[in-house]
Structures are given as C-alpha cells and as structure tokens.
N, C-alpha and C positions, 0 to 999 in steps of 0.2 A: 491661354486665354484666362485672364482673374478668377480665381474661384469666387462663386456668390457666398456671400457670407450668409450662414445662417439664423433665419430667423429668430430661433430658439435661445441664442445667446445671453439674451435679456435678464433671463430669469430664472438663476443655477442653483438655487435655492432646494425644489426638489429634487434638483442631481443630487448636491451634496447630502441632504436627507437620506435619498437610497444609497448612495457609497458608504459613506462615517455610522448611519445608527446602525446597520447589519454586525459592521465590522467591530462598531462598540460593546454593543450585546455580546454576540458569539465571540468574541477571540480579547481583545481589552477587559472587559469586566471579569470573566471568569478568571483569566490568566492575574489579574490584578490580584483578586479572591486571594489564590494559591500562594503568592509571592507573600501578601500580608499576612496568611497563617503561617505559613513556614519563617517567615522572620520577627514574627511576634505572637505574642501568647496573654490571651485576655484583654486584649484591645490593647496590649502596650509596646511597645519595639524592646523585644528582648532577642540580641544576636548569642546571649550565652543562651540561652536553652536550644537555639536552632544548634550551635558549636555539641552542645550535650546529647545531642541527638544522632549525628550525623558522624561522633565518634565513638561510638557503644561499636564492640567487637563484630557485631553480627551486622552494622551499618557497614564497617569500612571493609570487611571479607564481601557483603555482597557488593560494592562498587567494586574491588580487585576483580572480583568475577564479572562481571558487567562488563569491566574497560577486556579486561584477559579475552573474553569470547568474543568482544563487538572486534578489537584489533587482529585477532587470530582470521574469525569471519571474515573480517572486509581484506584482507588479504588475499585471502582463498578465492576470494567471490572474485573481487576488481581481476585478478591475472585469468581462472577461466570464464567469466564474461568479456573481460579486453580481449584472449585470446580468441576467442569462438568471434566477437564482432569482428575483427580485422578479416581473420578468413571467410566470411560471410559476406563481407562489403567487398573485397577486393579481388575476389576467385569468385567467379563464375559457377558456381556449386548445381549439381541438380536436386533441386526440392528447397534449393537455403529459403525462399521467402514461408515455407510451410515450419522446417526448421525453426525461423525466427516467433512465428506463431505458436507451436509447441511449447517453446521454451519461457519465452513470456508467460502459457501458460503454465506450467507448472508455478511458477509464483504470485500468480491470482488464487491457485487455492491454498486454502485457508493454512496457518501455519501449524493448527492444532489438528489438520486432517492430513498432514503429511505428517506429522509424529505422532501419532496412532499408527497410519501406517508402518512406518519403520520401525515401529517396536513390534506390529504384529507381521514385520518380513524379516528380523533377524531373531528373533529370542528362539529359547527351543521350543516355544510351546506354538511355535507357528505353525497354522496351516497348512500355510504357500510351501515352506520348505517340508514339511510333513509329507504332504500330495509329492514332491519331489523328490525325495529323502533323503535331503540334506540340510536335516537338522539336525543340530549339537547335542549334545547327550544334556539327558534332563536334569536339568539344575546348573548347569551354565548358566553365565550370568547375562545378561541382556545387551550389548558396547553401545547401544545408544543410553541406558539409562546412565551416565558422566557427562562431563566436563566436557571430556574428546567428542562423546556423540551429538551434546549439544551444539560445540566448535563446527563441526563437520556439518551436521543438517543446517545450521545457517548459513552456511557459506553455501552450500549447495541450493536452498531458497532465495538468497538475496544473489547470485551472479547474473540472473537474469537484467537484474539490476542498474546492473554494473554494464551489459552486454546494453540494453537502452540508450547508457548512458554514451559510453564510450562511442557506439554505431553514430548514434548525435554527431561528436565533436568529428568523424572522418569523414561522413555525408560533408563537413563543413570545408573540407580541406580542398584546394585547388587542384584540378587533374595536371594543369599547365605547370606547376611547381614539380610535381611528380615525372613526367614526361619531360622536363629541363634535368633531374637528374640522371632519369634513364637516358637523355642522349651522351649525356657526359660519362657513360661507363660506368652507372652502377648497378647492380644486379638486384633480385629483387630483394632480397635479403639485406642488402645494402639498404636499397629505398625505402623499407622497411622499418629498419631500426635504426636510421642516421635523418631520415629525412620526416617519414610518416608518422613515426610516435613521437617524435620532439613535436613535430606541430599540433598532436593532441594530448602532451601531457596537461592540461592542464584539466582537461576531459578525466583523464585517470586520476588526476586528483581526485575532482569533484564526483567521481564512482566512488572511490575508497570512501571518501568522506562520511555519503547517502550509504554506502553501506554498514556503515560502523554506525551511523543513527539508526539505519533499520535495525541493525542485531541489539544498541543498546534499549530500544523501545518495543524489543519482541513480547508478548508474554507466551505465547500459543506454545511455541518449540521447549523454553527451558521450563514453564509450569509443568506441562505432560515429561517430558525426561528429565527436570530435573527436582521435582517439589520433594516424589516419593526415595529418592537418592538425598535431600537433603545439599545440592546443587545450587546457590539459592541467589539469584542474581535481583537487582536493586525493586525490577517490576514484581518479580512472586516475593519478593521479602515483601513488599509494601498490601501484596491481594493479602498473604498472610497474617499479617500484622489485622489488617479492616476485617477482613471476613471473620478473626477471632477473636477480636476487641471490640470492634463495632467504630460508635461515629465519637467516643468517650479516646479514641487515639486519633483523629482528626490531625492534631497541631501538630504530632510526632514525625505520621506518611506525609505530614507536606513539609514537612523539613527535607525527608528524603524526596521527595519528589522533586525540590528544589535542584537536587544534585541533578536528575536526569533533565530538568528544564535550561539546564545550564549547558549541559556538555550538547543534548542534542540542537540546542538552538544556536548554539558557534558551530558545530559541524557543519550544517544545513546553510549558512550565514555562510562561511567560509567554501562551502562547496561554490555556491553561489556566486562570489565574488572571483573564486578560479572561473565557472565558468564563463562570465564577462570579456577576461582576459582573451578569451582567443575571439572576440567579437571582429576582430579588425582584419580577421581573412577574408582576403578576395582573391577572385580569379577571373576568369572567361564565362564563369556562370556552369559547367561540366564538375561534375563529381568523380570521387570515387567507387563509385558503387561500380561493381559488374568492370573494374578496370583490367582484369588477367583472365585469362582461358582458363576454367579447369581445369586438367589432367591427372597423370600418374602419380606427380608428386605429393598433389593434396589430397589425391584417396583416402590415406590414412588417416590422416587430420579430421575428415569428413567420418571417417568410421566411428571418430573419437568424440565429434559431436553427437551423431547421432545415437551415441550410448550411452552421453548423457542425458540426453531426451528421456533415453532407456530408463536409466537410472533413477530420475526426477521427475518423471508421472510415470512411465508404462509399470514398473515394478509396482511403487505405490499404490497403483491402481489396480493390480493386477492382487498384491497381497490383500487389500480393504475386501474386495470381491468376494475370494478363497473366503475372507473370514465370517463375512457375512452370508455365505451360503452354507456353513458347515449348521451340525444340528448345535452343535457347543464347540466353542474356543478349544483348541487343542487337538485336533482332529482331523484327520487326512480326510480330503475333499474327492470322494469318490460319485458315479453314478446316482449310486445306488442311494447317499445320504444328503445328496443336496436338495437346500431348501428354504424356500422362499420368504418360511416365515418371523424372521427380523427381519426382512423388510414391510409386510404385513402389521410386526408391531410396532414399528415405530412409525407407521403412514397412517393406520387405522384405528390399533387398539389402544397404547399407552395415551393418555391424554397430554402427560406432558409435552412427548416429544410433536405430538401433534398440535398441541397449540404452539412450540415453539416453532412449528412450517410456517404457520400461518401469523404469528405475528415478526416472524423473520421477512416474512413477503411484504406484510402490511408494512412494517418500520422502513424498509429497506425503500420500495415503492415512495411512501409519504416522502422519508426525504431526498430521493432523489426530485420530484417535483417540485419540492419546495426550494433544493440546491439549484433548480433551476430557473426556477420563475426569478431567482435574486440573483443569480449567474444573470440573466438577460437585464435585468434592469442595473446591477451594476455597472457591464462589461458595455452595458449602451451610455451609459452616464459617463465612466473615464474615458471612453471613445469619443464623447461629443463637447461636453463640458466643464470636464476635472482633469483634465489631460495633464496635468502636471501632477497630480495626488496619483498616477497610476503606479510607477514602481514603488511607491510604497503602502497602499492599500493591496495590490497585489503580494508582496510579501509579507503582511499582515494575516490574508487569508489563509496565506499556506503554513504558516505557524501552527496552529490544531492540527493538523495534518503533519506535518513532519515531528511534533512531540510526543512522545511515547502515548499510547493511548490510558494508562492507567495516570498519567499525569494530567489529561485533560478530564480523563473521569469523574478524578476527586477535586479537581477545579466547578466543576457541574456541580458537584454534592453541595462546596462549600456557600456553591453562589444559592442552589436552589432548596437547601436543607431548613434553612427558617419560612416562615408562611411569608409571600410574597404582599411588599407593598398594597393594599387596594383592596387585593380579594382574600385575603387573608388564608390562603392555604398553600401550604408547603408541596412541592411537586416533588419530591425525595420519595425513591418507592412506586411511581407509576409512570406508565411509560409515556410519560410525556417528558421527565427527563433521559430519558433514552433519546429517543428522536431529536430533542433540541442539540445533544453531543454528536447524533451523528450527522444535523445538519452544519455545524460547525466544522465537526471535523474532514467533511467530505463535499463542503463547498468550492475548493481548489480545484477539482474534480470536475468540476458541473462548470468554473468559469472558463479555462483555459480551453476547451473548444470553441465557445462561442465566445473568445477572444480573439481567436484565430480569425474566426470567419468574420465579424466585421474588420478586423485588418485586409480583408483583405477584398471589402465590399465596397464595391464604386460610389462614393458619396455622391456622384453629382444624380444618379436617379433620385435619390432622396432631395435633392435642393431642385431638381425638376417639378416634382410632387409638392414641395413647398410653393411653389411657381404657380402653380395649379390650381393653388386654394387647398391644399391639405395642412391639417392644423399636427402640431406634433404627435397625437397618438393616433391620425390617421394611418400619419406617415409609418408608424412604427409596426400597427397591426396590417397593414396590405402592402409595406416597403420593404423594411427589415426585416421582421420577425419572418418571413418566407422564405429568404437569405441567407436566413442562420439558425434555420429549423434545422437540416442537418446535424449539424454540429451539438444546438441542444441537447437534441433526439440522445447522439453519443454519448454527451454528457450524463446525461441521466442513466442511458445505461451502466454506463462506467461506474454513477454513485450506487445505484444497484447492487453491482459485482460484486463490488469490495465488500457494499454494507451486508447483504445477504451471509455472509459465510464470518461477521464480527467478532469479536470475542474480545478483545483489547479492553475497549471502555464498556460494553455489558457487562463484563465478569464482576465489575466493580456496580454498577447501578441496578441491575436486575431485582426484584422480588417477584414470589409467588403470583402466577400468573402474566406475567410478563418474560417468561425466559426466551431466550433465543436458541438459532441455532448450534451456535459455537458453542454456547453454555451449558446444553444439553446435550452435546460430544462431548465437554470435558467434564463434565461432571458423571455420563454413563462410565468413560474411562477411568476416573477416580475410582467408582465402587468397583470397577472390575469386571464389569458387562463389554470385554472386549468384539465379541458379534454383534451386539445391539448397535455399539458405537461405529463401528465399522459400515455398519449398515447406513446409521446416519450418514458417515460420509460420504459414500457412493452416493447418497442421494443429492447430497448438497453441491456436490461437481459437478452432478450432470446438471444442474442449473447453471454453475458456473460456465461449464463447458459450452451449454446452447447461446445463452448470452453472447460472452466472446466471438461465437457463431454467426450472429447475428448482426452484433459491432465490425467485426472483419469481412461481412457483406456490404456493412454501411459504408465504410472505410471508402471505396472508391470516390464517393461524393464529399467524404470532407479535408480540409487544408492540410495539409502533410503538417507532422509533427501531434494530430491530434489523438492516435492511437499508439500504444508504445512499440508497437509489434510492428507499423506500415515503415 
C-alpha cells in the first residue's frame, strides 16, 4: 500500500529552526569563538601567536604526556574491554548481565571519585590497608601519584567504554558465518581469532580511538593524581593557567585547547568512520549472543572478569567507605572508632558541600529537562521534515560531548564573558553558564534514545491521526510523545547521571555559590581533607548507582542500544 504523504511537509521552516538554531547556539557559535581566540589576538589573525604558545616547553611536555597517557591507556583499555566483550557475548556465563551492569557502573562513577578512592586504597596512610594490616611503611610513596598510576587508572576507567563498543560490533556479526566456520572444522579459538575478530576489526579500532579521546579529555584522574606530583597533561595545564592567571590568559589557553580540539575531533570522526565500515554485515537475523555454553574452560576467565569488577568497583567503594568512617585519615577502622561525622558534616553542617549537592541536583535535573525537550523536537524534525540533515546534525550534536570538558568550558567563557547583546549582562560566574555548558555537552545523551524510539515508531498511526483531523501538535502530543516517552525518560536520566558528578566543565566555570559536587570533592582532596572527600564520594556514588538502577529497570521498555550495558 502506498504511504500517505504527511500533510505537514509543506511548511518545514519551523522544523529547520528547531534543528538548526540549537545546533548553532550550542555547538557552532562557542566552538567558533574558541577557534577565533586560539588563532587570533586582539581581533586579528595571528598564527604566530598560536605557534609561540604551543611550542613552549610546558605546552610540549603537556602534549607529550597527554599523548603518552592517551595511547598507553587506550591500548590497555581496548585489550581489557574487548576480551570481556568477547567472553560475555559468546559464552553463556552465569551472571553475565549483572557483570555487564556492574562493569559499566564503574565507568559511570566520576573520574575524580575513582582517583580519590585509589589514593586512599594504596597509600601508606590508607585506612583500608591499615584496617587489613597491609599498609606499607610510613613515608612510602603512593604509586598512584605518578604517570604510571594515571595511565593504569585511565585504562581501568575506560575499559568499559571499549567493552560497550566491541560488544555492539559482536552483536552485529551474523551467527550463520560462525556456524559455517565450525562446519568446516574450525575450533572455537580459530573461530574467534580468524573469523569473529576480523569481522569486528572496525569496532576494535573505534574502541581504541574513543578510549584515546576519552583519556585526552579526562581531567579528574590527571588532576587528582598528577597536579601534586607535577605530571601535567593538557587539560590540567589549561586548568592551572586559567585558575592562576584568570581571564588575562584566555588567548593562550585557547591556543592550547585547539590542540585538544583537533586531536579529540579527529579521533571521534575516525571512530565513526570505522564503525560505518562494518555496517554491511548481514545474516539470517541471529546474533552471536550466548553462542556457546560456558563450562570449566571459561571458568578461570570468568573469575578474572569478576576480579576486574572487584578492582574497578568494589575495592574503590570499600576504600571510600573505610576512609569516610574513620575519625581521622590515617587510622585503622574498628567497631569502637567508626563514626558517621563526616557524612553529617558534608550533608548537614558544611555550607559549601550542602550547597554543592543542592546545586548539582538542580543543575543536572534542569539540564536533563532542557536536553530532553530539545532532543524530542530535534529528533522529531529530523525524522519527519529534514531527514537529509540527520547525519550532519547528529555529528555536530555529538561534538561537544566528544570534546574534552575544559575545551567546552573555555568556549563557554569566550562566548559569555562579555555582556550579552540587548540585555547587557554577562553570564560569566553565574549558574547559567554552567547550565548552558551542560546542555551543550549532554544533549546527545538525550537525543540518542529518542531517535531510536522514533526509528521504531509506526508512522501509519500518525498518518491515521492526520486523516482523522488531528493537527501536528495534537498528533505530537497524543500519538508520538506517549510512544517516545520511555526513550525520553531514559535520556533524561542518563543526562542527570553524568551531569551530577561532572567536574571537567564546572572546574573552570564555577564561582562562589555555584559549586558542584565534583568541584567540592576535588577541592577537599587538594586541601588534604581525605575523609571528608571520601564521604562526598560515597554519597555521589550512591546517587549514581540509584539512577543506574532505575535505568536498568526501565531498559526493558527501551529500543535496543539505548543503554550502554543492555
């Protein structure tokens, strides 16, 4: 039957504005300001000034360390994540769904929380090691406060990202191709190494590139572990210069940010291209999920994977909890000295931490609502009136999320530092600049599940509503929105989940009164208040775990791929 033409196709101007206006204001304009500031001085084109900044000894050293930590951690993360993805996908292991959830949960915890946890877990003053009687000699250096510690923690933190990407590729491999190889006499090892892995080579490359981009932009781990030891990457160098010298060095830090902008954008674009190359895989509709029965042969590997969850999630939480319950950092935890004073301090007594939790709840919830409203409008317009722009718009929307947070924060400063036209008010130093940066950064998290829901929506229902006399707004309200509501809710929760513990953007945008949880935890750690910082980390982790639990329960009503661990 011939599809009925939509009666709304005659007036696409509103749809064009719905799509292009947010993209221009949230993506093109701030990034354009950053490029202009980085390559110009005083309103004039000045490549020589850019070259003078990026060729200084500190800039070169920070770039080398960013590349060093990025490459090394990406290689390790891809190896770990890919191995787990292959095992979880191909073998029917007990608790494999639970493993996937917990493994991704370790990535959803804020980087600065993980860094604080590992510092408190391995140092000579570690309450956890003191309680277990395993603490090293007093005065021993903490192995995490080094380049090697930063690389190891970046690899552990980003391994779930590689796991998600490679598992998505494995689920696209046709099962009949693997069965054909086995009929020809290939062993399981040969099937994996000679058939399956070559078919997901593009996803392996994409996973490595995305882990590299994530490591380049990671601020929390290098800041907590490297600032005190002098191991500066580009994000931490930008933070130190801007926090020490203020707006007077914006041109210099904009030039440094362009290095991150180019590297991160190239990595993400190459990753997208690599994934597209595998789009031609087709089969009989059966996937590799749970291809082989688990047994004694895979039991040791299953134990290693659960040990990985223990190292990446359980031990850090145990370290944070132990540190938060002792009266003073550097003491062993016993039944007689356990105290909840640090939790009372951060949740009730201390104005800055109470304000930070309130701000984070408010900023993340507001950003989630705004992102969801924009995502529904953009996704609907892209799927109905401006389909040709879908690839370009989705790529542009993903750019702020792929960029290092300090780059986006600096772009927001450049855009909003001067008084706005017409109103004559600057948003710099206000809560509004943080909120706008959050919306720009996290919009793709809300857009993806809504787009997936609309892709699976039967348009004939909407066409029937139009034939019955329903206008566009009526059809959108009564037909489309109920269908995409679960996806929109999942997107909103994902935005809230990531924004609540955010540090990379707010580290450069906060001012007195607009502190966030990530900023306060980082400040407490820098001030040597490790037990108080641990209490903040525990509370924020509980919030993250609760939101992920709600998302997990909602997952059965969502289109495939809406949640990274499903």
